[in-house]
Gaussian input, Z-matrix of N, CA and C with variables (Angstrom, degrees):
# hf/3-21g

backbone

0 1
 N
 C     1     B1
 C     2     B2     1     A1
 N     3     B3     2     A2     1     D1
 C     4     B4     3     A3     2     D2
 C     5     B5     4     A4     3     D3
 N     6     B6     5     A5     4     D4
 C     7     B7     6     A6     5     D5
 C     8     B8     7     A7     6     D6
 N     9     B9     8     A8     7     D7
 C    10    B10     9     A9     8     D8
 C    11    B11    10    A10     9     D9
 N    12    B12    11    A11    10    D10
 C    13    B13    12    A12    11    D11
 C    14    B14    13    A13    12    D12
 N    15    B15    14    A14    13    D13
 C    16    B16    15    A15    14    D14
 C    17    B17    16    A16    15    D15
 N    18    B18    17    A17    16    D16
 C    19    B19    18    A18    17    D17
 C    20    B20    19    A19    18    D18
 N    21    B21    20    A20    19    D19
 C    22    B22    21    A21    20    D20
 C    23    B23    22    A22    21    D21
 N    24    B24    23    A23    22    D22
 C    25    B25    24    A24    23    D23
 C    26    B26    25    A25    24    D24
 N    27    B27    26    A26    25    D25
 C    28    B28    27    A27    26    D26
 C    29    B29    28    A28    27    D27
 N    30    B30    29    A29    28    D28
 C    31    B31    30    A30    29    D29
 C    32    B32    31    A31    30    D30
 N    33    B33    32    A32    31    D31
 C    34    B34    33    A33    32    D32
 C    35    B35    34    A34    33    D33
 N    36    B36    35    A35    34    D34
 C    37    B37    36    A36    35    D35
 C    38    B38    37    A37    36    D36
 N    39    B39    38    A38    37    D37
 C    40    B40    39    A39    38    D38
 C    41    B41    40    A40    39    D39
 N    42    B42    41    A41    40    D40
 C    43    B43    42    A42    41    D41
 C    44    B44    43    A43    42    D42
 N    45    B45    44    A44    43    D43
 C    46    B46    45    A45    44    D44
 C    47    B47    46    A46    45    D45
 N    48    B48    47    A47    46    D46
 C    49    B49    48    A48    47    D47
 C    50    B50    49    A49    48    D48
 N    51    B51    50    A50    49    D49
 C    52    B52    51    A51    50    D50
 C    53    B53    52    A52    51    D51
 N    54    B54    53    A53    52    D52
 C    55    B55    54    A54    53    D53
 C    56    B56    55    A55    54    D54
 N    57    B57    56    A56    55    D55
 C    58    B58    57    A57    56    D56
 C    59    B59    58    A58    57    D57
 N    60    B60    59    A59    58    D58
 C    61    B61    60    A60    59    D59
 C    62    B62    61    A61    60    D60
 N    63    B63    62    A62    61    D61
 C    64    B64    63    A63    62    D62
 C    65    B65    64    A64    63    D63
 N    66    B66    65    A65    64    D64
 C    67    B67    66    A66    65    D65
 C    68    B68    67    A67    66    D66
 N    69    B69    68    A68    67    D67
 C    70    B70    69    A69    68    D68
 C    71    B71    70    A70    69    D69
 N    72    B72    71    A71    70    D70
 C    73    B73    72    A72    71    D71
 C    74    B74    73    A73    72    D72
 N    75    B75    74    A74    73    D73
 C    76    B76    75    A75    74    D74
 C    77    B77    76    A76    75    D75
 N    78    B78    77    A77    76    D76
 C    79    B79    78    A78    77    D77
 C    80    B80    79    A79    78    D78
 N    81    B81    80    A80    79    D79
 C    82    B82    81    A81    80    D80
 C    83    B83    82    A82    81    D81
 N    84    B84    83    A83    82    D82
 C    85    B85    84    A84    83    D83
 C    86    B86    85    A85    84    D84
 N    87    B87    86    A86    85    D85
 C    88    B88    87    A87    86    D86
 C    89    B89    88    A88    87    D87
 N    90    B90    89    A89    88    D88
 C    91    B91    90    A90    89    D89
 C    92    B92    91    A91    90    D90
 N    93    B93    92    A92    91    D91
 C    94    B94    93    A93    92    D92
 C    95    B95    94    A94    93    D93
 N    96    B96    95    A95    94    D94
 C    97    B97    96    A96    95    D95
 C    98    B98    97    A97    96    D96
 N    99    B99    98    A98    97    D97
 C   100   B100    99    A99    98    D98
 C   101   B101   100   A100    99    D99
 N   102   B102   101   A101   100   D100
 C   103   B103   102   A102   101   D101
 C   104   B104   103   A103   102   D102
 N   105   B105   104   A104   103   D103
 C   106   B106   105   A105   104   D104
 C   107   B107   106   A106   105   D105
 N   108   B108   107   A107   106   D106
 C   109   B109   108   A108   107   D107
 C   110   B110   109   A109   108   D108
 N   111   B111   110   A110   109   D109
 C   112   B112   111   A111   110   D110
 C   113   B113   112   A112   111   D111
 N   114   B114   113   A113   112   D112
 C   115   B115   114   A114   113   D113
 C   116   B116   115   A115   114   D114
 N   117   B117   116   A116   115   D115
 C   118   B118   117   A117   116   D116
 C   119   B119   118   A118   117   D117
 N   120   B120   119   A119   118   D118
 C   121   B121   120   A120   119   D119
 C   122   B122   121   A121   120   D120
 N   123   B123   122   A122   121   D121
 C   124   B124   123   A123   122   D122
 C   125   B125   124   A124   123   D123
 N   126   B126   125   A125   124   D124
 C   127   B127   126   A126   125   D125
 C   128   B128   127   A127   126   D126
 N   129   B129   128   A128   127   D127
 C   130   B130   129   A129   128   D128
 C   131   B131   130   A130   129   D129
 N   132   B132   131   A131   130   D130
 C   133   B133   132   A132   131   D131
 C   134   B134   133   A133   132   D132
 N   135   B135   134   A134   133   D133
 C   136   B136   135   A135   134   D134
 C   137   B137   136   A136   135   D135
 N   138   B138   137   A137   136   D136
 C   139   B139   138   A138   137   D137
 C   140   B140   139   A139   138   D138
 N   141   B141   140   A140   139   D139
 C   142   B142   141   A141   140   D140
 C   143   B143   142   A142   141   D141
 N   144   B144   143   A143   142   D142
 C   145   B145   144   A144   143   D143
 C   146   B146   145   A145   144   D144
 N   147   B147   146   A146   145   D145
 C   148   B148   147   A147   146   D146
 C   149   B149   148   A148   147   D147
 N   150   B150   149   A149   148   D148
 C   151   B151   150   A150   149   D149
 C   152   B152   151   A151   150   D150
 N   153   B153   152   A152   151   D151
 C   154   B154   153   A153   152   D152
 C   155   B155   154   A154   153   D153
 N   156   B156   155   A155   154   D154
 C   157   B157   156   A156   155   D155
 C   158   B158   157   A157   156   D156
 N   159   B159   158   A158   157   D157
 C   160   B160   159   A159   158   D158
 C   161   B161   160   A160   159   D159
 N   162   B162   161   A161   160   D160
 C   163   B163   162   A162   161   D161
 C   164   B164   163   A163   162   D162
 N   165   B165   164   A164   163   D163
 C   166   B166   165   A165   164   D164
 C   167   B167   166   A166   165   D165
 N   168   B168   167   A167   166   D166
 C   169   B169   168   A168   167   D167
 C   170   B170   169   A169   168   D168
 N   171   B171   170   A170   169   D169
 C   172   B172   171   A171   170   D170
 C   173   B173   172   A172   171   D171
 N   174   B174   173   A173   172   D172
 C   175   B175   174   A174   173   D173
 C   176   B176   175   A175   174   D174
 N   177   B177   176   A176   175   D175
 C   178   B178   177   A177   176   D176
 C   179   B179   178   A178   177   D177
 N   180   B180   179   A179   178   D178
 C   181   B181   180   A180   179   D179
 C   182   B182   181   A181   180   D180
 N   183   B183   182   A182   181   D181
 C   184   B184   183   A183   182   D182
 C   185   B185   184   A184   183   D183
 N   186   B186   185   A185   184   D184
 C   187   B187   186   A186   185   D185
 C   188   B188   187   A187   186   D186
 N   189   B189   188   A188   187   D187
 C   190   B190   189   A189   188   D188
 C   191   B191   190   A190   189   D189
 N   192   B192   191   A191   190   D190
 C   193   B193   192   A192   191   D191
 C   194   B194   193   A193   192   D192
 N   195   B195   194   A194   193   D193
 C   196   B196   195   A195   194   D194
 C   197   B197   196   A196   195   D195
 N   198   B198   197   A197   196   D196
 C   199   B199   198   A198   197   D197
 C   200   B200   199   A199   198   D198
 N   201   B201   200   A200   199   D199
 C   202   B202   201   A201   200   D200
 C   203   B203   202   A202   201   D201
 N   204   B204   203   A203   202   D202
 C   205   B205   204   A204   203   D203
 C   206   B206   205   A205   204   D204
 N   207   B207   206   A206   205   D205
 C   208   B208   207   A207   206   D206
 C   209   B209   208   A208   207   D207
 N   210   B210   209   A209   208   D208
 C   211   B211   210   A210   209   D209
 C   212   B212   211   A211   210   D210
 N   213   B213   212   A212   211   D211
 C   214   B214   213   A213   212   D212
 C   215   B215   214   A214   213   D213
 N   216   B216   215   A215   214   D214
 C   217   B217   216   A216   215   D215
 C   218   B218   217   A217   216   D216
 N   219   B219   218   A218   217   D217
 C   220   B220   219   A219   218   D218
 C   221   B221   220   A220   219   D219
 N   222   B222   221   A221   220   D220
 C   223   B223   222   A222   221   D221
 C   224   B224   223   A223   222   D222
 N   225   B225   224   A224   223   D223
 C   226   B226   225   A225   224   D224
 C   227   B227   226   A226   225   D225
 N   228   B228   227   A227   226   D226
 C   229   B229   228   A228   227   D227
 C   230   B230   229   A229   228   D228
 N   231   B231   230   A230   229   D229
 C   232   B232   231   A231   230   D230
 C   233   B233   232   A232   231   D231
 N   234   B234   233   A233   232   D232
 C   235   B235   234   A234   233   D233
 C   236   B236   235   A235   234   D234
 N   237   B237   236   A236   235   D235
 C   238   B238   237   A237   236   D236
 C   239   B239   238   A238   237   D237
 N   240   B240   239   A239   238   D238
 C   241   B241   240   A240   239   D239
 C   242   B242   241   A241   240   D240
 N   243   B243   242   A242   241   D241
 C   244   B244   243   A243   242   D242
 C   245   B245   244   A244   243   D243
 N   246   B246   245   A245   244   D244
 C   247   B247   246   A246   245   D245
 C   248   B248   247   A247   246   D246
 N   249   B249   248   A248   247   D247
 C   250   B250   249   A249   248   D248
 C   251   B251   250   A250   249   D249
 N   252   B252   251   A251   250   D250
 C   253   B253   252   A252   251   D251
 C   254   B254   253   A253   252   D252
 N   255   B255   254   A254   253   D253
 C   256   B256   255   A255   254   D254
 C   257   B257   256   A256   255   D255
 N   258   B258   257   A257   256   D256
 C   259   B259   258   A258   257   D257
 C   260   B260   259   A259   258   D258
 N   261   B261   260   A260   259   D259
 C   262   B262   261   A261   260   D260
 C   263   B263   262   A262   261   D261
 N   264   B264   263   A263   262   D262
 C   265   B265   264   A264   263   D263
 C   266   B266   265   A265   264   D264
 N   267   B267   266   A266   265   D265
 C   268   B268   267   A267   266   D266
 C   269   B269   268   A268   267   D267
 N   270   B270   269   A269   268   D268
 C   271   B271   270   A270   269   D269
 C   272   B272   271   A271   270   D270
 N   273   B273   272   A272   271   D271
 C   274   B274   273   A273   272   D272
 C   275   B275   274   A274   273   D273
 N   276   B276   275   A275   274   D274
 C   277   B277   276   A276   275   D275
 C   278   B278   277   A277   276   D276
 N   279   B279   278   A278   277   D277
 C   280   B280   279   A279   278   D278
 C   281   B281   280   A280   279   D279
 N   282   B282   281   A281   280   D280
 C   283   B283   282   A282   281   D281
 C   284   B284   283   A283   282   D282
 N   285   B285   284   A284   283   D283
 C   286   B286   285   A285   284   D284
 C   287   B287   286   A286   285   D285
 N   288   B288   287   A287   286   D286
 C   289   B289   288   A288   287   D287
 C   290   B290   289   A289   288   D288
 N   291   B291   290   A290   289   D289
 C   292   B292   291   A291   290   D290
 C   293   B293   292   A292   291   D291
 N   294   B294   293   A293   292   D292
 C   295   B295   294   A294   293   D293
 C   296   B296   295   A295   294   D294
 N   297   B297   296   A296   295   D295
 C   298   B298   297   A297   296   D296
 C   299   B299   298   A298   297   D297
 N   300   B300   299   A299   298   D298
 C   301   B301   300   A300   299   D299
 C   302   B302   301   A301   300   D300
 N   303   B303   302   A302   301   D301
 C   304   B304   303   A303   302   D302
 C   305   B305   304   A304   303   D303
 N   306   B306   305   A305   304   D304
 C   307   B307   306   A306   305   D305
 C   308   B308   307   A307   306   D306
 N   309   B309   308   A308   307   D307
 C   310   B310   309   A309   308   D308
 C   311   B311   310   A310   309   D309
 N   312   B312   311   A311   310   D310
 C   313   B313   312   A312   311   D311
 C   314   B314   313   A313   312   D312
 N   315   B315   314   A314   313   D313
 C   316   B316   315   A315   314   D314
 C   317   B317   316   A316   315   D315
 N   318   B318   317   A317   316   D316
 C   319   B319   318   A318   317   D317
 C   320   B320   319   A319   318   D318
 N   321   B321   320   A320   319   D319
 C   322   B322   321   A321   320   D320
 C   323   B323   322   A322   321   D321
 N   324   B324   323   A323   322   D322
 C   325   B325   324   A324   323   D323
 C   326   B326   325   A325   324   D324
 N   327   B327   326   A326   325   D325
 C   328   B328   327   A327   326   D326
 C   329   B329   328   A328   327   D327
 N   330   B330   329   A329   328   D328
 C   331   B331   330   A330   329   D329
 C   332   B332   331   A331   330   D330
 N   333   B333   332   A332   331   D331
 C   334   B334   333   A333   332   D332
 C   335   B335   334   A334   333   D333
 N   336   B336   335   A335   334   D334
 C   337   B337   336   A336   335   D335
 C   338   B338   337   A337   336   D336
 N   339   B339   338   A338   337   D337
 C   340   B340   339   A339   338   D338
 C   341   B341   340   A340   339   D339

   B1=1.4586
   B2=1.5182
   B3=1.3166
   B4=1.4655
   B5=1.5221
   B6=1.3266
   B7=1.4551
   B8=1.5190
   B9=1.3152
   B10=1.4678
   B11=1.5135
   B12=1.3265
   B13=1.4596
   B14=1.5214
   B15=1.3112
   B16=1.4581
   B17=1.5139
   B18=1.3316
   B19=1.4489
   B20=1.5132
   B21=1.3202
   B22=1.4538
   B23=1.5097
   B24=1.3127
   B25=1.4553
   B26=1.4975
   B27=1.3222
   B28=1.4631
   B29=1.5171
   B30=1.3175
   B31=1.4622
   B32=1.5221
   B33=1.3197
   B34=1.4661
   B35=1.5254
   B36=1.3003
   B37=1.4570
   B38=1.5285
   B39=1.3214
   B40=1.4577
   B41=1.5149
   B42=1.3268
   B43=1.4527
   B44=1.5123
   B45=1.3269
   B46=1.4632
   B47=1.5193
   B48=1.3107
   B49=1.4575
   B50=1.5157
   B51=1.3007
   B52=1.4539
   B53=1.5183
   B54=1.3043
   B55=1.4528
   B56=1.5225
   B57=1.3058
   B58=1.4585
   B59=1.5190
   B60=1.2995
   B61=1.4650
   B62=1.5245
   B63=1.3082
   B64=1.4561
   B65=1.5125
   B66=1.3230
   B67=1.4632
   B68=1.5137
   B69=1.3092
   B70=1.4552
   B71=1.5218
   B72=1.3027
   B73=1.4544
   B74=1.5061
   B75=1.3129
   B76=1.4648
   B77=1.5161
   B78=1.2910
   B79=1.4552
   B80=1.5199
   B81=1.3253
   B82=1.4580
   B83=1.5179
   B84=1.3130
   B85=1.4656
   B86=1.5217
   B87=1.3078
   B88=1.4604
   B89=1.5252
   B90=1.3066
   B91=1.4577
   B92=1.5240
   B93=1.3174
   B94=1.4593
   B95=1.5299
   B96=1.3067
   B97=1.4602
   B98=1.5202
   B99=1.3226
   B100=1.4583
   B101=1.5173
   B102=1.3054
   B103=1.4663
   B104=1.5279
   B105=1.3079
   B106=1.4545
   B107=1.5290
   B108=1.3147
   B109=1.4602
   B110=1.5286
   B111=1.3139
   B112=1.4574
   B113=1.5116
   B114=1.3134
   B115=1.4630
   B116=1.5248
   B117=1.3276
   B118=1.4681
   B119=1.5193
   B120=1.3241
   B121=1.4547
   B122=1.5093
   B123=1.3386
   B124=1.4639
   B125=1.5145
   B126=1.3171
   B127=1.4528
   B128=1.5258
   B129=1.3034
   B130=1.4585
   B131=1.5255
   B132=1.3165
   B133=1.4628
   B134=1.5185
   B135=1.3140
   B136=1.4569
   B137=1.5223
   B138=1.3308
   B139=1.4498
   B140=1.5189
   B141=1.3229
   B142=1.4613
   B143=1.5157
   B144=1.3256
   B145=1.4594
   B146=1.5089
   B147=1.3220
   B148=1.4665
   B149=1.5151
   B150=1.3132
   B151=1.4566
   B152=1.5242
   B153=1.3078
   B154=1.4608
   B155=1.5264
   B156=1.3219
   B157=1.4669
   B158=1.5237
   B159=1.3593
   B160=1.4681
   B161=1.5160
   B162=1.3046
   B163=1.4632
   B164=1.5269
   B165=1.3162
   B166=1.4618
   B167=1.5166
   B168=1.3171
   B169=1.4578
   B170=1.5218
   B171=1.3521
   B172=1.4557
   B173=1.5168
   B174=1.3176
   B175=1.4438
   B176=1.5228
   B177=1.3169
   B178=1.4621
   B179=1.5240
   B180=1.3160
   B181=1.4627
   B182=1.5285
   B183=1.3196
   B184=1.4650
   B185=1.5277
   B186=1.3052
   B187=1.4679
   B188=1.5134
   B189=1.3328
   B190=1.4551
   B191=1.5165
   B192=1.3222
   B193=1.4710
   B194=1.5215
   B195=1.3206
   B196=1.4614
   B197=1.5243
   B198=1.3277
   B199=1.4593
   B200=1.5214
   B201=1.3240
   B202=1.4525
   B203=1.5165
   B204=1.3149
   B205=1.4626
   B206=1.5319
   B207=1.3147
   B208=1.4591
   B209=1.5201
   B210=1.3200
   B211=1.4547
   B212=1.5230
   B213=1.3049
   B214=1.4637
   B215=1.5238
   B216=1.3126
   B217=1.4669
   B218=1.5248
   B219=1.3378
   B220=1.4589
   B221=1.5263
   B222=1.3254
   B223=1.4755
   B224=1.5262
   B225=1.3126
   B226=1.4616
   B227=1.5190
   B228=1.3275
   B229=1.4512
   B230=1.5232
   B231=1.3191
   B232=1.4590
   B233=1.5236
   B234=1.3217
   B235=1.4506
   B236=1.5176
   B237=1.3177
   B238=1.4638
   B239=1.5210
   B240=1.3182
   B241=1.4548
   B242=1.5180
   B243=1.3128
   B244=1.4600
   B245=1.5196
   B246=1.3206
   B247=1.4728
   B248=1.5196
   B249=1.3069
   B250=1.4552
   B251=1.5184
   B252=1.3267
   B253=1.4590
   B254=1.5366
   B255=1.3120
   B256=1.4732
   B257=1.5293
   B258=1.3254
   B259=1.4617
   B260=1.5263
   B261=1.3155
   B262=1.4695
   B263=1.5329
   B264=1.3188
   B265=1.4553
   B266=1.5222
   B267=1.3362
   B268=1.4637
   B269=1.5232
   B270=1.3048
   B271=1.4650
   B272=1.5225
   B273=1.3031
   B274=1.4604
   B275=1.5300
   B276=1.3179
   B277=1.4632
   B278=1.5233
   B279=1.3077
   B280=1.4565
   B281=1.5240
   B282=1.3101
   B283=1.4505
   B284=1.5140
   B285=1.3207
   B286=1.4544
   B287=1.5173
   B288=1.2961
   B289=1.4663
   B290=1.5175
   B291=1.3242
   B292=1.4675
   B293=1.5190
   B294=1.3051
   B295=1.4528
   B296=1.5199
   B297=1.3228
   B298=1.4604
   B299=1.5249
   B300=1.3117
   B301=1.4585
   B302=1.5215
   B303=1.3453
   B304=1.4549
   B305=1.5298
   B306=1.3019
   B307=1.4511
   B308=1.5237
   B309=1.3410
   B310=1.4634
   B311=1.5144
   B312=1.3226
   B313=1.4480
   B314=1.5154
   B315=1.3331
   B316=1.4622
   B317=1.5198
   B318=1.2981
   B319=1.4624
   B320=1.5066
   B321=1.3175
   B322=1.4601
   B323=1.5280
   B324=1.3175
   B325=1.4608
   B326=1.5277
   B327=1.3108
   B328=1.4668
   B329=1.5234
   B330=1.3031
   B331=1.4567
   B332=1.5122
   B333=1.3270
   B334=1.4608
   B335=1.5205
   B336=1.3176
   B337=1.4631
   B338=1.5185
   B339=1.3221
   B340=1.4754
   B341=1.5113
   A1=108.82
   A2=115.56
   A3=120.96
   A4=107.68
   A5=115.47
   A6=121.52
   A7=108.82
   A8=116.21
   A9=121.04
   A10=108.74
   A11=115.43
   A12=121.68
   A13=110.61
   A14=115.28
   A15=120.98
   A16=109.40
   A17=116.02
   A18=120.48
   A19=115.48
   A20=117.35
   A21=119.09
   A22=111.45
   A23=115.47
   A24=120.04
   A25=111.69
   A26=114.64
   A27=122.25
   A28=109.07
   A29=116.18
   A30=120.64
   A31=108.21
   A32=115.97
   A33=119.91
   A34=110.50
   A35=115.57
   A36=120.55
   A37=109.79
   A38=115.11
   A39=121.22
   A40=113.59
   A41=116.46
   A42=120.84
   A43=112.95
   A44=114.21
   A45=121.15
   A46=110.81
   A47=114.63
   A48=122.88
   A49=108.27
   A50=116.43
   A51=120.30
   A52=108.53
   A53=115.58
   A54=121.71
   A55=109.40
   A56=115.26
   A57=120.78
   A58=108.67
   A59=115.99
   A60=121.54
   A61=107.73
   A62=115.23
   A63=121.21
   A64=109.94
   A65=116.44
   A66=122.30
   A67=110.73
   A68=115.53
   A69=121.02
   A70=108.65
   A71=115.57
   A72=120.30
   A73=115.16
   A74=117.80
   A75=120.50
   A76=107.81
   A77=116.44
   A78=119.86
   A79=108.38
   A80=115.36
   A81=120.35
   A82=111.68
   A83=116.68
   A84=119.41
   A85=112.40
   A86=118.38
   A87=121.94
   A88=112.33
   A89=117.20
   A90=121.68
   A91=112.11
   A92=115.97
   A93=121.42
   A94=105.95
   A95=116.21
   A96=121.35
   A97=110.17
   A98=115.46
   A99=118.79
   A100=111.65
   A101=113.62
   A102=121.91
   A103=108.46
   A104=114.26
   A105=123.17
   A106=108.00
   A107=115.75
   A108=119.17
   A109=109.08
   A110=113.77
   A111=120.09
   A112=109.03
   A113=114.42
   A114=121.32
   A115=108.79
   A116=117.66
   A117=120.06
   A118=111.70
   A119=115.93
   A120=120.89
   A121=114.67
   A122=116.67
   A123=120.27
   A124=110.55
   A125=114.81
   A126=119.44
   A127=110.03
   A128=114.83
   A129=119.71
   A130=108.81
   A131=115.14
   A132=122.33
   A133=110.32
   A134=116.02
   A135=120.39
   A136=109.80
   A137=117.10
   A138=122.39
   A139=112.95
   A140=116.51
   A141=119.69
   A142=109.42
   A143=114.72
   A144=121.46
   A145=109.74
   A146=114.90
   A147=120.89
   A148=107.62
   A149=115.74
   A150=120.61
   A151=110.87
   A152=114.52
   A153=120.34
   A154=111.25
   A155=116.87
   A156=120.86
   A157=111.43
   A158=115.57
   A159=123.13
   A160=114.61
   A161=116.49
   A162=119.87
   A163=107.24
   A164=116.18
   A165=120.80
   A166=111.52
   A167=114.96
   A168=121.89
   A169=108.17
   A170=115.40
   A171=121.40
   A172=110.31
   A173=114.86
   A174=118.70
   A175=108.18
   A176=116.35
   A177=120.16
   A178=113.10
   A179=118.04
   A180=120.54
   A181=113.56
   A182=117.43
   A183=119.83
   A184=112.47
   A185=117.10
   A186=120.98
   A187=109.04
   A188=115.95
   A189=120.73
   A190=113.54
   A191=118.10
   A192=121.49
   A193=111.98
   A194=117.08
   A195=122.22
   A196=109.46
   A197=115.52
   A198=121.46
   A199=109.28
   A200=115.28
   A201=120.45
   A202=108.78
   A203=115.95
   A204=120.28
   A205=107.97
   A206=114.73
   A207=119.02
   A208=109.98
   A209=115.07
   A210=122.31
   A211=105.89
   A212=116.33
   A213=120.07
   A214=111.88
   A215=117.92
   A216=120.43
   A217=110.82
   A218=116.91
   A219=121.30
   A220=112.15
   A221=116.88
   A222=121.05
   A223=111.24
   A224=115.61
   A225=120.47
   A226=110.78
   A227=114.65
   A228=121.47
   A229=107.60
   A230=115.17
   A231=121.03
   A232=110.28
   A233=114.44
   A234=120.96
   A235=107.29
   A236=115.39
   A237=120.96
   A238=107.96
   A239=115.90
   A240=120.82
   A241=109.43
   A242=116.33
   A243=122.81
   A244=110.01
   A245=115.15
   A246=121.50
   A247=110.86
   A248=115.34
   A249=119.66
   A250=111.97
   A251=115.10
   A252=122.79
   A253=108.30
   A254=116.98
   A255=118.63
   A256=112.95
   A257=117.13
   A258=119.43
   A259=113.17
   A260=117.51
   A261=120.83
   A262=111.66
   A263=116.52
   A264=120.20
   A265=110.70
   A266=115.97
   A267=121.41
   A268=108.79
   A269=114.72
   A270=120.48
   A271=107.07
   A272=115.93
   A273=122.22
   A274=109.36
   A275=114.46
   A276=121.61
   A277=110.25
   A278=115.94
   A279=118.82
   A280=108.61
   A281=113.70
   A282=120.13
   A283=109.76
   A284=114.75
   A285=121.36
   A286=108.12
   A287=114.97
   A288=118.72
   A289=108.96
   A290=113.93
   A291=120.59
   A292=106.50
   A293=116.05
   A294=120.03
   A295=109.82
   A296=116.06
   A297=121.56
   A298=112.54
   A299=116.92
   A300=121.55
   A301=110.61
   A302=115.98
   A303=122.15
   A304=109.93
   A305=115.86
   A306=122.07
   A307=108.98
   A308=115.56
   A309=120.77
   A310=111.47
   A311=114.99
   A312=121.36
   A313=110.55
   A314=115.99
   A315=121.05
   A316=113.15
   A317=119.47
   A318=121.33
   A319=112.69
   A320=115.48
   A321=122.23
   A322=108.20
   A323=116.06
   A324=120.80
   A325=111.11
   A326=115.33
   A327=122.36
   A328=107.40
   A329=115.72
   A330=121.69
   A331=109.11
   A332=116.04
   A333=121.63
   A334=108.14
   A335=116.06
   A336=120.40
   A337=110.39
   A338=115.10
   A339=119.79
   A340=111.35
   D1=130.82
   D2=174.15
   D3=-106.73
   D4=133.81
   D5=-177.15
   D6=-124.69
   D7=135.73
   D8=178.13
   D9=-131.28
   D10=112.76
   D11=-179.51
   D12=-92.78
   D13=147.75
   D14=178.26
   D15=-151.32
   D16=169.85
   D17=174.11
   D18=104.61
   D19=-4.49
   D20=178.42
   D21=-70.65
   D22=171.39
   D23=179.17
   D24=165.63
   D25=-165.83
   D26=179.59
   D27=-104.15
   D28=130.55
   D29=-178.86
   D30=-143.19
   D31=151.29
   D32=177.18
   D33=-79.12
   D34=155.07
   D35=176.22
   D36=-54.73
   D37=137.62
   D38=-176.93
   D39=91.49
   D40=-10.88
   D41=-178.76
   D42=-83.75
   D43=-174.38
   D44=-176.52
   D45=-132.14
   D46=153.10
   D47=171.13
   D48=-143.41
   D49=152.49
   D50=172.14
   D51=-122.70
   D52=120.02
   D53=175.89
   D54=-92.41
   D55=148.36
   D56=176.31
   D57=-130.19
   D58=149.97
   D59=177.80
   D60=-138.85
   D61=113.70
   D62=179.14
   D63=-93.64
   D64=134.17
   D65=-177.28
   D66=-115.44
   D67=148.68
   D68=174.79
   D69=-147.84
   D70=159.45
   D71=173.73
   D72=103.44
   D73=-15.89
   D74=177.95
   D75=-142.78
   D76=167.95
   D77=174.57
   D78=-68.22
   D79=107.03
   D80=-171.92
   D81=-59.05
   D82=-40.13
   D83=-174.14
   D84=-62.21
   D85=-19.78
   D86=-178.82
   D87=-87.79
   D88=-9.87
   D89=-174.18
   D90=-84.73
   D91=141.26
   D92=165.76
   D93=-88.49
   D94=120.83
   D95=-175.45
   D96=-105.65
   D97=146.47
   D98=-179.54
   D99=-145.89
   D100=164.15
   D101=174.16
   D102=-123.80
   D103=138.81
   D104=176.81
   D105=-131.84
   D106=167.59
   D107=172.68
   D108=-145.73
   D109=157.32
   D110=177.96
   D111=-141.24
   D112=116.91
   D113=176.37
   D114=-90.00
   D115=156.32
   D116=179.34
   D117=-55.00
   D118=129.89
   D119=178.01
   D120=78.83
   D121=5.43
   D122=-177.86
   D123=-120.87
   D124=162.41
   D125=176.17
   D126=-78.53
   D127=159.13
   D128=176.04
   D129=-65.31
   D130=134.27
   D131=-174.23
   D132=-117.40
   D133=130.46
   D134=175.14
   D135=-73.98
   D136=136.81
   D137=-179.43
   D138=-111.55
   D139=-49.80
   D140=-172.42
   D141=-161.02
   D142=154.68
   D143=176.24
   D144=-140.02
   D145=155.39
   D146=174.67
   D147=-139.66
   D148=129.11
   D149=-176.73
   D150=-82.54
   D151=178.45
   D152=178.85
   D153=-65.65
   D154=-20.77
   D155=177.54
   D156=-104.21
   D157=18.11
   D158=174.60
   D159=66.30
   D160=26.49
   D161=169.94
   D162=-80.53
   D163=128.97
   D164=-174.74
   D165=-110.94
   D166=154.92
   D167=173.89
   D168=-147.66
   D169=152.24
   D170=-173.83
   D171=-140.08
   D172=150.83
   D173=168.59
   D174=-76.73
   D175=154.65
   D176=-172.22
   D177=-60.80
   D178=-34.06
   D179=-173.93
   D180=-67.36
   D181=-18.02
   D182=-179.18
   D183=-116.54
   D184=-5.68
   D185=-177.78
   D186=-60.14
   D187=130.68
   D188=-179.14
   D189=89.10
   D190=-15.26
   D191=178.36
   D192=-111.68
   D193=-36.45
   D194=-177.76
   D195=-108.50
   D196=146.08
   D197=177.23
   D198=-133.05
   D199=124.75
   D200=175.48
   D201=-97.22
   D202=141.19
   D203=178.24
   D204=-150.09
   D205=167.26
   D206=-179.96
   D207=-139.94
   D208=150.01
   D209=174.57
   D210=-125.16
   D211=100.20
   D212=-176.13
   D213=-66.51
   D214=-26.89
   D215=178.87
   D216=-69.64
   D217=-26.62
   D218=-179.69
   D219=-105.32
   D220=2.85
   D221=-178.34
   D222=51.98
   D223=43.59
   D224=-173.42
   D225=-134.81
   D226=140.59
   D227=171.92
   D228=-114.86
   D229=145.67
   D230=-176.36
   D231=-121.76
   D232=156.30
   D233=169.44
   D234=-133.52
   D235=105.46
   D236=175.44
   D237=-85.14
   D238=122.19
   D239=-176.72
   D240=-117.67
   D241=116.92
   D242=179.53
   D243=-115.26
   D244=164.14
   D245=177.57
   D246=50.02
   D247=48.67
   D248=-175.83
   D249=-66.83
   D250=146.56
   D251=-177.69
   D252=-121.87
   D253=156.39
   D254=177.31
   D255=-54.84
   D256=-32.46
   D257=179.99
   D258=-73.22
   D259=-4.34
   D260=172.84
   D261=-82.60
   D262=-6.20
   D263=178.87
   D264=-61.26
   D265=124.70
   D266=-176.69
   D267=-178.10
   D268=172.37
   D269=165.96
   D270=-89.63
   D271=128.12
   D272=-177.10
   D273=-103.29
   D274=133.16
   D275=-177.45
   D276=-122.09
   D277=141.23
   D278=169.53
   D279=-100.00
   D280=155.03
   D281=-179.87
   D282=-136.52
   D283=156.65
   D284=175.77
   D285=-133.35
   D286=137.59
   D287=-179.94
   D288=-133.04
   D289=135.73
   D290=171.41
   D291=-141.17
   D292=118.18
   D293=-174.19
   D294=62.32
   D295=-128.78
   D296=-179.71
   D297=-93.21
   D298=3.97
   D299=-176.79
   D300=-95.11
   D301=132.81
   D302=176.65
   D303=-122.15
   D304=139.57
   D305=179.72
   D306=-128.47
   D307=149.52
   D308=-177.28
   D309=-127.94
   D310=145.88
   D311=171.33
   D312=-87.14
   D313=-177.77
   D314=-171.81
   D315=-86.49
   D316=-11.65
   D317=178.98
   D318=91.96
   D319=147.39
   D320=175.67
   D321=-136.89
   D322=135.03
   D323=-174.50
   D324=-81.04
   D325=131.74
   D326=172.17
   D327=-119.62
   D328=124.97
   D329=178.20
   D330=-124.25
   D331=124.18
   D332=-179.57
   D333=-112.84
   D334=118.05
   D335=-179.12
   D336=-92.22
   D337=148.70
   D338=-178.40
   D339=-90.14

């Protein structure tokens, strides 16, 4: 699976961004898709996942602010991020999982200024 993330950038606190991750190489609808982030000096953190049947789950720090969704016709998963905070600044990665196999995209930088 090849993953290409996009949509990162610089935004002021309280603003919004929508990240997208386009997948190729496997049947997208069968993939469990996820978003992670990694801030400088920190470990990679799981944010949200969406199953092949669009069941979603979130880590507590983003629940109510971030929304993960998928468009199987476009082989794309999205992360809508609202009410952004400076502590959301990180490189954001999308992931794809099928069975025991995990795949990662290249990451997109999100910077939230105060």
